[in-house]
N, C-alpha and C positions, 0 to 999 in steps of 0.2 A: 504493500500500500504506500503510495506517495502522499504524504500528509501535507496538505496546503490549508490548514485551518489553525494556524498558530495564534490568530487573534482570539480564538475561542479558548484555547489553553495551550501551554507548552509542556513538553516532557521535562521532568526534573533532570537537572544536570547531574553528572556523576558525583561532583563534589557536594552538591546540595543533598543528594540522596545519602551519601556517606555521613554527612553531618546529621541528617535526620535520624539515621539508623543508630548513630552513636548516642544522641541525646534521648532517643526513645527508650533506651535501656536504663535510664535513671529511674529509680523507684520513688523518689521524693516528690511531694507537692511543693511548688514554688512558694506557696503561702505558709508553709510549715517552718517552725523555728529550729527544728533539730538539724543535725548535720546533713542528712539526706535531702531535706527540704532546701537547705541553703545552697547545696550543690546544684539543685535544679534552678534555684533563683539566679545563681551565677551564670548558668547557661542562658537563661532567659535574658538577662541583662547584657550578656555578650552579643546576643542577636540584636537587641535594641541598639546597642552602641554601634554595631556594624552598619545598620540601616541609617542611623543618624549621620555617621561619618560619610556614607555614600551620598547622602543628600545635602551635606553641609549644614546640618542643623544640630540642635542639642538633643541628647537622648530624652530629656524631659518633655520634648515636643512630639514624641512618638508614642502612640497608644495602639496596642495590638487589638485585633478583632478577627472576624472570620473572613473578611475580604471587602471588596469595593462596594458591594450592595449595602452591607451593614454600615460602612463608613459614610456613604452618601445619605442613607436614612438617618444616621446619627446627627449629621450636621443640619439637614433640613428640618427634621422633626424636633430635634433638641432645641434649636434656636427659636422655632415657631412656638412650641408649647410652653416656653417660659414667658411668653407675652400673650395678651388677650386678642391681638389682631396685628395687622400690618401687611406689608406687601413684599413679595420677592420676585426676582426675575430669573428665568431659566431660558434655555434655547429649545427650539422644537426638535433638535437632533440629539438631545441628551440621551444617555442610557436610561432604560426603563426604571432603574433604581431611583433616579432623580425625578423623572416625569411622574411616576406613580405616587411618589411621596408628595409632589407638588399638587397633583390632582386630589389626593386625599385631604390635604390641607385646604384646598380651594373649596371643597364641599363643606368644610367646617367654618367658612367665613373669611378665610385669609385671601388677600388679593394676590393673583399670580399673573404675570405677563410672560407669554411664550414668544420669544424673539424668533422671527423668520430668518433663515439663512439665505445667502445668495445661491446661485446655481451650483457652486462648488462647495457649499457648506460653511462659508465664512460668516462670522458674526462681527459686524463693524462696531468700533467704539462709539461712533456717532449714533448708531441705532440704539445701542445700550443707553447712551446719555439721554436720548429722547424718551426712553421707557422709565427712567428713574422718577420716583415720587418722593415727597417729603417723608412718607412712612416706610420707604423701602429699607428693609433691614438685612437682606441677603441677596447676593447675585451668585448663581451657580452655573458655570459654563465649562464644559469639559475641554481638556487641553488637546487631545487627539481623538478624532471620531473612531469608534470601534468598527463602523461599517464602511466608511469611505476614506478614512485616514486624514481628513482635513485637520491641520494644526492651527489652533487659534493663537492670536497675539495676546497671551494671558497678561502680560505686563500692562498693556494699554487698557485692557478690560478691568483689571484690578484698580488701576488709577482712577478710572471713571467711577467705579463702585465706591471707592473711598471718598472721592470728592462729593459724592451724593450721600455720604454718611452710612453706607452699607458695608457689610463684611463680604469677602469674596472667597468662594469655594470652587475648587476645580477637581473633577474626576480625572485623575492622571493614570488610570489603570493601564492604558495602552502605551504609555510613554517611557517608563523606566527601562533603561538598558538599550533603547533605540534612539531616543531623542535627548539632547542635553536639557537638564532641568536646573533652574536657578530660583528656588522657592523664595529665598530671602530677597534677592535682587528684584524679583518680579512683584513682590509685595503680596504674595499669597497668604491668606489667613488660615485656610483649611485645604487639605488635599487628601484624596483617597487612593489607596493602592491595593493590589492583590498579588500575592507572591507567585501564583501559578501562571501569571502572564510574563514573568521573567525567569522561568526555569527553576522556580521554587515549588514548594508543596501546595496542593489544593487545600482549601478550607482555612487558610490563614492570610491575613492582610494587616494593614495598619493605617491609621489616620494621623496625618500631620496636623497639629494644632499649634499655631503660633504662640510663643510664650507671652503671657500676659492676658490671653483671651480665655474666657470661661465658656464651657460647654456642658450643659447638664447631662447626666447619664440617661440613657434610654433603655439600659438593661441593668436591673437592680439585682444584687446578690451579696456576696461577701466583701465587696469593696475593693476588688482587684483593680489594677490599672488606675491607681489614685482615685478610686471611687467612680471612674467614668465608664467601666465596663465590667460588670460582675461575671463570675464564672471561673472555673478552674482553668489555669493557663495551659495553653498548648505549647509546652516548652520545646518539644522537638520541632514543631512547625515554626516557632519563632526563631529558634537557633538556625535552622536550615534557611529560613527566609533571609536572615542576616548574611549568611554565606552567599546566597544567590544574589542579593542586592549588591554586595561588594564586588562580585565578579561582573555583574551586569554593567555597573557604572565604569569599572576599570576597562571593560572591553567595548564600551558604547560606540566609540568612533569606528572601530573595526567592524562592529555589528552593523552599523548604519551603512557603511560602504558595501558590505557583503549583501545586505538586503536590497539596497538600491540596484546593485548589479543583477541580482536574481529577478527583481521586478522588471527591469528594463529588458532583460532577455526574454522573459515570459511574454511581455507585451509585443516584442518584436516577432516572436514565433506565432502569435495568434492574430497579428495585424492583417494577414491575408484572408482571414475568414470573413465572409460577408454577413452583413446585418448586425454588426456589433457597435455599441457605443459605450463610452466609459464615464463613470461617475466620480472618480477620485481625482483630486487636483494633482497636476504633474509634480509639484514640490511638496506633497503631503508626506505622511508617514510611509516609509518605503516598504513596510511589511504588508500593505494592503493594495489589492486591485479589486475594484468594483466594476463589473461588466454587465450590461444589459444585452441579452441575446434575443433580438426581435424575432418574433415568430415561433419562439420556443417557450414551453412551460418550464418555469424554474425548478419546480419540484421534480418533474420528469427528467430534466437535464441533470439535476443533482444525483438522482438514482442511476442514470446511465453513466455518469462519471464514476460513481462508486463501483459499478460493474466493470469499468475499465481500470479500476485500481487507484482512483484518485479521490482523496477526501477534501471537500470544500464545504461551503455553507451558503444558505440563503441570506444570511445577515447575522445579527447578534445571536449567539448561542442561547442567551437568556430568553429569547423570543421563539426559539425552536418549538415546533409542535402546534403553534397557533395558526389559524387560518387567515389571519390578517396580513396584508402586505406590509413591507417595512415602513414604519413611520418616518424613518430618516429619508428614504428615497422619495416618499411622497412630499416631504417638506422641501426637498430639492427641486420639486416641480415635475417629477415623473408621474405619468398616469398610473392608475391602479394596475392596468395590464402590463405596463413597462416594469413596474416594481415587482410584479409577480414573475417576470421573465429575467430577473437579475440574480447574479451570484457574486459571492465574495470569495476571493482567493487570498490567503495570507501566508506569508513566508517566515521562515525561521532559520536558526543556525544549523539545524540538522540536514538542510537541503544542499544538493549539489547542482551544478549546471545541467548534468545529465538528467537529474530528477525533473528539473523545470522543462527541459526539452521533451521528455516523455509525457509530462502532464499536459503540455500544449498540444501534442499529437492526440492524446486521449480526449481532450476537450473538443477537438475538431470532429472526432468520431462520435462522441456523445451528442454534440450539437446536431450533426446530420441525422442521427437516429431520432432525436427528440423532435426535430422539425418534421421528419418523415411520418 
């Protein structure tokens, strides 16, 4: 199987797997005061320190959780529920973790503005500025689109948010290890991450909370993570996530060049096929290619690709199994039929040029079969 679904999840790297296996053998609970518990605590904090160092922030600004969805929910719901009302701004192409939280709050009386992107998925600072209101308390706009790879000017968006008196959150799940990140320089207040997107374990992630800011807990329990996230710590996951984050940032420039080359090669190989249009910006995240195959059913095309030994996706893995077309592609201006005829290919470090060439050939076969 040629795996072209790295935006959905990445396999654990050998060093992250080794770190996870080592830490998983510890018998202690990181909240216990005895020697075994303190050894587990030491591994937990080593993971936190590695992540903080990779991002250029303080370990006190990193809170472990289960991943990006929990982090997104924590920021939106936490900040909203500590006030009786107010207004927030999100984009129409956010991950469902942000959009569903915003819609839940909207039903309960909070004001929400959903910013429309341009044809390539960009959100302008000018459009955000026009959407700001005196009661706007939060702006949440993702850094890199999980479906089309558009990379936003987070620094400009954060500046507009702060001028308007609002905090700024960004879902950066698709960014770490592929794109350079400057949380401090960009003025980001909150950022969400998932370890399984940068070759770490599934089921563990972390939230960056800028020092000096307060965020109420949304999961109550024994007071872990400075009271922000109750529940027994996933020590093995946190330690392995730290190892994976260190490697991802250290190798980021090399990974970017590798993925950009694979993306360009794939596009060159499929460019001769008829009836294709592309939805990703040329200078976006190099891991993503979004293609509309006019005249083909996306689900049938995906199944035919699988029969040819290629794994791709219709869009976000979190929306898989639904009958609805991609909300991201609809927001970019595609018709419902076009959105249903679209696939996402995403690249990772485990691929070779030969893999990409074979996948392009398989796509041609699957496309012909699907249209036929």
